[in-house]
C-alpha positions as CSV (number, residue, x, y, z in Angstrom):
1,M,2.1,5.5,5.4
2,L,-1.0,6.5,8.3
3,G,0.3,9.6,7.9
4,N,3.0,10.1,11.1
5,L,2.0,6.6,13.2
6,G,4.1,4.0,11.4
7,E,7.2,7.0,12.1
8,N,6.2,7.4,15.6
9,L,5.5,3.7,15.9
10,T,9.3,3.0,15.0
11,K,10.8,5.6,16.9
12,T,8.7,4.2,20.6
13,M,10.8,0.4,19.0
14,K,14.2,1.9,18.8
15,K,13.8,4.2,22.0
16,L,12.8,0.9,23.8
17,A,15.3,-0.9,22.0
18,G,18.1,1.5,23.2
19,M,17.2,0.7,27.1
20,A,19.7,-0.7,29.0
21,I,17.6,-2.4,31.8
22,I,13.6,-2.4,31.5
23,D,10.7,-1.3,34.0
24,E,7.5,-0.4,35.3
25,K,8.7,2.5,34.5
26,V,9.8,2.1,31.6
27,V,6.9,0.6,30.0
28,K,4.6,3.3,31.3
29,D,6.9,5.5,29.3
30,V,6.2,3.5,26.6
31,I,3.2,3.1,26.5
32,K,2.5,6.7,26.6
33,D,3.8,6.8,23.5
34,I,1.7,4.2,21.7
35,Q,-1.2,5.7,22.7
36,R,-0.2,8.9,21.5
37,A,0.9,7.6,18.7
38,L,-2.1,5.3,18.4
39,I,-4.8,8.9,19.0
40,Q,-3.1,11.2,17.2
41,A,-3.9,8.4,14.1
42,D,-7.8,8.6,15.1
43,V,-7.7,4.9,16.8
44,N,-10.8,4.9,19.4
45,I,-9.5,6.2,22.9
46,K,-11.6,3.0,24.7
47,L,-9.2,0.6,22.2
48,V,-6.4,2.0,23.1
49,L,-6.9,2.3,26.4
50,N,-8.2,-1.7,26.6
51,L,-4.7,-2.0,24.4
52,S,-2.3,0.1,27.1
53,K,-4.1,-2.5,30.0
54,T,-3.4,-5.7,28.6
55,I,0.3,-4.5,26.8
56,E,1.3,-3.6,30.6
57,G,0.0,-6.3,32.4
58,R,1.6,-8.4,29.7
59,A,5.2,-6.6,30.2
60,L,5.2,-6.7,34.1
61,N,4.0,-10.0,34.0
62,E,4.7,-12.2,31.2
63,E,8.6,-14.2,32.3
64,P,10.2,-13.4,28.8
65,P,11.2,-17.4,26.5
66,K,14.0,-18.9,27.9
67,G,16.6,-17.0,25.7
68,V,15.1,-14.0,25.2
69,T,15.4,-10.7,27.0
70,P,12.8,-8.5,28.7
71,K,14.0,-6.4,26.0
72,E,13.0,-8.8,23.2
73,H,10.0,-9.6,24.7
74,V,8.2,-6.5,25.0
75,I,9.3,-6.0,21.8
76,K,7.6,-9.1,21.0
77,I,4.2,-8.1,23.2
78,V,2.9,-4.7,21.4
79,Y,4.0,-6.4,18.5
80,E,1.6,-8.8,18.6
81,E,-0.9,-6.8,20.6
82,L,-0.7,-4.5,17.3
83,V,-1.4,-7.4,15.2
84,N,-4.5,-8.4,17.9
85,L,-5.9,-5.2,17.5
86,L,-6.9,-5.1,13.5
87,G,-8.1,-8.4,13.3
88,E,-8.3,-11.8,12.6
89,K,-5.7,-12.2,9.1
90,A,-7.4,-12.6,6.0
91,G,-6.8,-14.3,2.8
92,E,-6.1,-13.7,-0.4
93,V,-9.6,-14.3,-2.7
94,E,-10.7,-18.0,-3.1
95,I,-12.0,-19.2,-6.6
96,D,-13.4,-22.2,-6.2
97,K,-15.4,-21.8,-9.7
98,K,-16.2,-20.1,-12.4
99,P,-17.2,-17.8,-12.7
100,Y,-16.9,-16.7,-9.3
101,K,-19.2,-13.3,-8.6
102,I,-17.5,-10.3,-6.4
103,L,-20.1,-7.9,-5.4
104,L,-18.2,-4.1,-4.7
105,V,-19.8,-1.8,-3.0
106,G,-18.9,1.3,-0.9
107,L,-20.0,5.1,-0.8
108,Q,-19.9,7.7,-3.5
109,G,-15.7,8.5,-2.9
110,S,-14.1,5.9,-1.7
111,G,-12.1,5.4,-4.4
112,K,-14.7,2.2,-5.4
113,T,-14.2,2.1,-9.8
114,T,-10.7,2.5,-8.6
115,T,-10.3,-0.2,-7.0
116,I,-11.5,-2.2,-9.4
117,G,-8.8,-1.4,-11.8
118,K,-6.4,-2.8,-8.9
119,I,-8.7,-5.5,-8.0
120,A,-8.7,-6.7,-12.2
121,R,-4.8,-6.1,-12.5
122,Y,-4.6,-8.2,-9.5
123,L,-6.7,-10.7,-10.2
124,Q,-4.7,-10.9,-13.9
125,K,-1.7,-11.4,-11.8
126,K,-2.9,-14.8,-10.4
127,G,-3.6,-15.7,-14.0
128,F,-7.4,-15.3,-13.9
129,K,-9.3,-13.4,-16.9
130,P,-11.5,-11.1,-14.4
131,A,-14.5,-9.0,-16.1
132,I,-16.1,-6.4,-15.0
133,I,-20.0,-6.0,-15.3
134,C,-21.1,-1.8,-14.2
135,T,-24.6,-1.1,-12.7
136,D,-24.0,2.6,-11.2
137,T,-26.7,3.9,-13.3
138,W,-26.2,7.0,-10.8
139,R,-22.9,8.6,-11.1
140,P,-23.1,9.7,-15.9
141,A,-19.2,9.4,-15.6
142,A,-19.2,6.0,-14.3
143,Y,-19.2,4.1,-17.5
144,E,-16.3,6.0,-19.1
145,Q,-14.3,5.7,-16.6
146,L,-14.7,2.4,-16.0
147,R,-13.9,2.1,-20.6
148,Q,-10.4,3.4,-19.9
149,L,-10.1,1.6,-16.9
150,T,-10.3,-2.2,-18.6
151,H,-9.0,-0.4,-21.9
152,N,-5.6,0.1,-20.4
153,L,-5.6,-4.0,-18.4
154,N,-7.0,-5.6,-21.7
155,V,-10.0,-7.0,-19.3
156,P,-13.8,-6.9,-20.9
157,L,-16.9,-4.6,-20.1
158,Y,-20.5,-5.1,-20.2
159,G,-22.1,-1.5,-19.6
160,D,-24.5,0.6,-21.2
161,P,-25.5,4.4,-20.4
162,E,-28.4,4.3,-22.0
163,N,-30.0,1.7,-19.7
164,K,-31.1,3.0,-16.8
165,N,-32.4,-0.7,-15.0
166,A,-29.6,-1.4,-12.7
167,L,-30.4,-4.9,-12.5
168,D,-31.4,-5.3,-16.0
169,L,-28.0,-4.5,-16.6
170,A,-26.9,-6.3,-14.2
171,R,-28.7,-9.6,-15.6
172,K,-27.2,-9.0,-19.0
173,G,-23.6,-8.4,-18.2
174,L,-23.9,-11.6,-15.8
175,K,-25.0,-13.8,-19.3
176,E,-22.3,-11.5,-21.3
177,F,-19.9,-13.4,-19.5
178,K,-20.4,-16.6,-18.3
179,K,-17.4,-18.2,-19.2
180,Q,-15.0,-15.9,-18.0
181,D,-13.2,-17.4,-14.4
182,I,-14.2,-14.4,-12.4
183,I,-16.9,-11.6,-13.1
184,I,-16.8,-8.1,-11.0
185,I,-19.8,-6.2,-10.9
186,D,-19.3,-2.4,-9.8
187,T,-22.8,-1.1,-7.6
188,A,-23.9,3.1,-7.2
189,G,-21.9,4.8,-4.6
190,R,-23.9,5.2,-1.6
191,H,-24.6,6.9,2.0
192,K,-25.9,4.9,4.0
193,E,-29.4,7.0,4.1
194,E,-30.0,6.6,0.5
195,K,-32.7,4.6,0.9
196,D,-33.7,3.5,-2.8
197,L,-29.7,3.0,-3.5
198,L,-29.7,0.2,-0.5
199,D,-32.8,-0.9,-2.0
200,E,-30.8,-1.1,-5.2
201,M,-28.1,-2.8,-4.1
202,E,-30.4,-5.5,-1.7
203,Q,-31.9,-6.0,-5.3
204,I,-28.7,-6.5,-7.8
205,S,-27.2,-9.0,-4.5
206,K,-30.5,-11.1,-4.8
207,V,-29.2,-11.5,-9.4
208,V,-26.2,-11.9,-9.1
209,E,-26.2,-14.5,-6.2
210,P,-22.6,-13.5,-5.4
211,D,-19.2,-15.9,-4.6
212,E,-18.8,-13.0,-2.0
213,V,-19.9,-9.3,-1.0
214,I,-16.5,-6.1,-0.6
215,L,-17.1,-3.4,0.8
216,V,-14.7,-0.6,-0.2
217,I,-14.4,2.0,2.1
218,D,-12.5,5.5,2.2
219,G,-9.6,4.9,5.0
220,T,-9.3,9.3,5.5
221,I,-12.7,8.5,7.5
222,G,-11.2,7.3,9.9
223,Q,-13.8,5.6,13.0
224,Q,-16.6,6.2,10.7
225,A,-15.5,3.3,9.1
226,R,-17.3,0.9,10.9
227,E,-21.1,2.7,10.9
228,Q,-20.6,2.6,7.3
229,A,-19.6,-1.1,7.6
230,M,-22.5,-1.2,10.1
231,A,-24.9,-0.3,7.7
232,F,-24.2,-1.9,4.7
233,S,-24.4,-5.6,6.2
234,K,-28.2,-4.7,7.1
235,T,-28.5,-5.3,3.3
236,T,-26.4,-7.4,2.4
237,E,-23.9,-10.3,3.7
238,I,-20.3,-8.3,3.4
239,G,-17.5,-11.4,3.0
240,S,-15.0,-8.8,3.5
241,I,-13.9,-5.2,3.1
242,I,-11.2,-2.9,1.3
243,I,-9.7,-0.1,2.8
244,T,-8.6,2.6,0.1
245,K,-6.4,5.4,0.4
246,L,-3.7,4.6,3.3
247,D,-0.9,6.1,2.1
248,G,-0.4,8.9,3.9
249,S,-3.8,9.2,5.4
250,A,-4.0,10.9,9.1
251,K,-6.5,8.1,10.4
252,G,-6.4,5.2,8.7
253,G,-5.7,3.5,12.4
254,G,-8.8,5.1,12.8
255,A,-10.6,2.9,9.8
256,L,-8.0,0.1,9.9
257,S,-9.4,-0.6,13.9
258,A,-12.9,0.5,13.9
259,V,-13.1,-2.6,10.4
260,A,-11.9,-5.5,11.9
261,E,-13.8,-4.7,15.6
262,I,-17.5,-5.6,13.5
263,G,-16.0,-9.1,12.6
264,S,-15.9,-8.0,8.6
265,P,-12.3,-9.1,7.2
266,I,-9.8,-6.5,5.8
267,K,-8.4,-8.4,2.7
268,F,-6.7,-5.5,0.5
269,I,-5.6,-2.5,1.2
270,G,-4.7,0.8,-0.9
271,T,-1.8,1.9,-1.0
272,G,-1.3,4.5,-3.8
273,E,-3.1,6.1,-6.4
274,R,-1.0,3.3,-9.2
275,I,-2.7,0.3,-10.6
276,E,-0.5,-1.6,-8.8
277,D,-0.9,-0.3,-5.7
278,M,-3.0,-2.7,-3.3
279,E,-1.9,-5.4,-1.3
280,V,-3.4,-8.3,0.9
281,F,-3.9,-7.3,4.1
282,D,-2.7,-9.7,6.7
283,P,-2.2,-7.8,10.2
284,E,1.4,-9.6,11.0
285,R,2.9,-8.0,7.9
286,F,1.0,-4.9,8.2
287,I,2.7,-3.7,11.0
288,S,6.1,-4.9,11.6
289,R,6.4,-2.6,8.8
290,L,4.9,0.3,11.2
291,L,6.7,-0.9,13.9
292,G,10.5,-0.9,11.4
293,M,10.9,-4.2,11.3
294,G,10.6,-4.6,7.2
295,D,8.6,-6.3,5.8
296,I,11.1,-9.0,3.3
297,K,9.2,-11.2,2.3
298,A,6.4,-8.4,0.8
299,L,9.9,-6.7,-1.4
300,I,10.4,-10.6,-2.0
301,E,7.4,-10.8,-4.3
302,R,7.5,-8.2,-5.7
303,A,10.8,-8.9,-7.5
304,E,10.1,-12.2,-8.3
305,E,6.8,-10.1,-9.8
306,I,8.4,-8.7,-11.8
307,G,11.1,-11.2,-13.0
308,E,14.5,-10.9,-12.8
309,E,15.2,-10.0,-16.2
310,N,14.1,-6.8,-15.3
311,L,16.5,-6.1,-12.3
312,D,20.1,-4.3,-12.9
313,M,22.3,-6.3,-9.9
314,D,24.6,-3.5,-10.7
315,A,23.1,-0.9,-9.8
316,M,21.4,-2.4,-7.4
317,D,24.6,-3.2,-5.7
318,A,26.0,0.5,-6.3
319,M,22.8,1.8,-4.6
320,L,22.7,-0.1,-1.4
321,S,26.2,0.5,-1.1
322,G,26.3,4.0,-1.5
323,K,28.9,4.5,-4.7
324,F,26.8,5.6,-7.2
325,N,26.4,7.9,-10.0
326,L,23.4,8.5,-12.0
327,K,24.0,6.1,-15.0
328,N,23.2,3.7,-12.1
329,M,20.9,6.2,-10.9
330,Y,18.7,5.9,-14.5
331,S,18.4,1.4,-13.9
332,Q,17.1,3.0,-10.6
333,F,14.9,5.0,-11.5
334,E,13.8,1.8,-14.3
335,M,13.4,-0.2,-11.7
336,M,11.7,2.0,-8.7
337,N,8.9,2.5,-12.4
338,K,8.1,-1.8,-11.8
339,M,8.6,-1.7,-7.8
340,G,6.8,0.8,-7.3
341,P,8.0,4.7,-5.2
342,M,11.3,4.2,-3.1
343,Q,9.7,4.8,0.2
344,Q,7.1,1.9,-0.7
345,V,10.8,-0.7,-0.8
346,M,12.5,0.6,1.6
347,N,9.6,0.8,4.2
348,M,10.4,-4.0,3.3
349,L,13.6,-3.7,4.5
350,P,14.3,-3.6,8.5
351,G,15.2,-0.6,9.8
352,M,14.9,1.7,6.7
353,G,11.3,2.8,7.0
354,G,11.5,6.0,6.8
355,K,15.3,6.7,6.8
356,L,15.5,8.9,3.2
357,P,14.3,12.6,3.4
358,K,11.6,12.9,1.6
359,N,12.8,14.8,-1.3
360,A,15.4,11.7,-2.2
361,S,12.1,9.3,-1.7
362,Q,8.6,11.7,-2.9
363,V,9.7,11.3,-6.4
364,T,6.7,12.3,-8.6
365,E,6.0,10.1,-12.0
366,E,6.5,13.4,-14.2
367,K,10.0,14.1,-12.4
368,L,10.8,10.8,-13.0
369,T,9.5,11.1,-16.2
370,K,12.2,14.6,-16.2
371,Y,15.2,14.0,-15.2
372,K,15.5,10.7,-17.0
373,I,14.7,13.4,-20.5
374,L,17.8,14.9,-18.6
375,M,20.0,12.0,-18.3
376,D,19.4,10.6,-21.7
377,S,20.6,14.8,-22.6
378,M,24.4,13.6,-20.6
379,T,27.1,12.4,-22.3
380,E,28.5,9.2,-21.1
381,Q,31.2,11.3,-18.9
382,E,28.6,12.5,-16.7
383,L,26.4,10.1,-16.1
384,T,29.4,8.2,-15.1
385,H,30.6,11.6,-13.6
386,P,28.8,13.2,-12.3
387,E,31.4,15.2,-10.6
388,V,32.1,17.1,-14.1
389,I,29.1,19.2,-13.8
390,K,29.7,22.4,-14.6
391,Q,27.8,25.9,-15.6
392,S,28.9,25.0,-18.8
393,R,27.5,21.4,-18.8
394,V,25.0,22.6,-16.7
395,K,23.7,24.7,-19.6
396,R,24.1,22.2,-22.6
397,I,22.3,19.6,-21.1
398,A,19.1,22.3,-20.8
399,R,19.0,23.2,-23.8
400,G,19.6,19.3,-25.7
401,S,17.2,18.5,-23.3
402,G,14.4,21.5,-23.7
403,M,15.3,21.8,-19.5
404,R,15.3,24.6,-17.6
405,N,19.3,25.2,-16.3
406,E,17.1,24.3,-12.8
407,D,15.9,21.7,-13.8
408,V,19.4,20.1,-13.9
409,K,20.4,21.4,-10.9
410,E,17.0,20.0,-9.3
411,L,18.6,16.8,-10.3
412,L,21.6,16.7,-10.0
413,K,20.4,17.9,-6.3
414,Y,18.4,15.2,-6.0
415,Y,21.1,13.1,-7.0
416,Q,23.6,14.2,-3.8
417,V,20.3,14.2,-1.5
418,T,19.8,10.4,-2.4
419,K,24.2,9.4,-2.3
420,K,24.3,10.7,0.9
421,A,21.3,9.1,2.6
422,M,22.3,6.0,1.0
423,K,26.0,6.0,2.2
424,G,27.0,3.3,4.2
425,F,23.2,1.4,3.9
426,G,25.2,-1.7,2.1
427,K,28.0,-2.1,5.0
428,R,25.5,-0.9,7.9
429,K,22.4,-2.4,6.8
430,M,22.5,-4.9,3.4
431,G,25.5,-7.1,4.7
432,G,25.5,-10.3,6.4
433,P,22.0,-12.7,5.4
434,L,20.2,-9.6,5.2
435,G,22.0,-8.7,2.0
436,Q,22.3,-12.0,1.2
437,M,19.0,-12.7,1.1
438,M,18.2,-9.4,-1.3
439,R,20.9,-10.0,-3.7
440,Q,19.8,-14.8,-3.9
441,M,16.0,-13.1,-4.3
442,M,16.8,-10.8,-7.4
443,R,19.6,-13.3,-8.9
């Protein structure tokens, strides 16, 4: 997430944790590393300088609390000030009436339509029954894209591609869904210079009388996010913000800090392409993950959403100990489908973020499917003892699965890389209270 920001900040914290003495030179070196990481992530230089002065002043002048070492105190200061940089903690959507109306606005290309699907899925998991109204009459494929999304989610949709009157669509949609728990109204994507579209958005807002207006902003635009949010807020009152495309965005730090600066809270962040890849934005938990401190709470919540019947504890224990075979890895693939990409899950464990090589942690759904087909063509012996798979078996597995010999070798290489990376994590990282917590939460 956020390009290299998390990796760079984690390195800085490890460097600080390894220092025997904390003096002025160490503090200044740490601050330089933090400055470099934030500026590379496109955070505003003025904000970075202010943050640096605050950290330095506190680190050099504050006395550590009783029982806290100077090193731990400085780490705590860095954590607290980075949290402050991202603004207030935003709560979840609070549904206090029915139907609760959410008006979604944003620029064209910001990921607004996909985000609507993610919000609908999120609300479904919370036990609500959402419905969606499409008032986007400008983009030809808008209704069809929403239709496909809502069909997959079993969410009712109102729209009419032949009707070019957005206000009429809004009125009819509200009448259609007056008995729903939540109504999400999609509007046409626009730019701050497009006066006609901004006027239309203002008129729709008056017709809908939304309980909340959510602005969707593309995380890849960096510091421009502030200017865009300000332009929208002049047209309608922005209650909260969703920042999309934070997975791998080098400018995400700029978007997060810029938007937090304007006062409208960030409510959700988009963390991937899957419909489940959206989470409530919590600055404390977000910074914990960026600093390599993990987010056990988020991992527990994700496991609870899946349900214990879908988790293979034998496979989990084997993976964490590094002593696993292809059969265990097959079960792990099933869990990855439900919990999300392995790297996302590992980032939630303290000290584990960035530990896995990219070729072990970034497995696309396409490759996941291919690997499972290959393993379906293996014998029980080959799954439990992969070391027996030599050239003759490689050819047979490839023929049986309709794949190439190279595909079988790719799977075996992935297995070896993952096994090597995971080996010892169970003893070193997952023993004691943390290991017990992980196992307890999944039982």
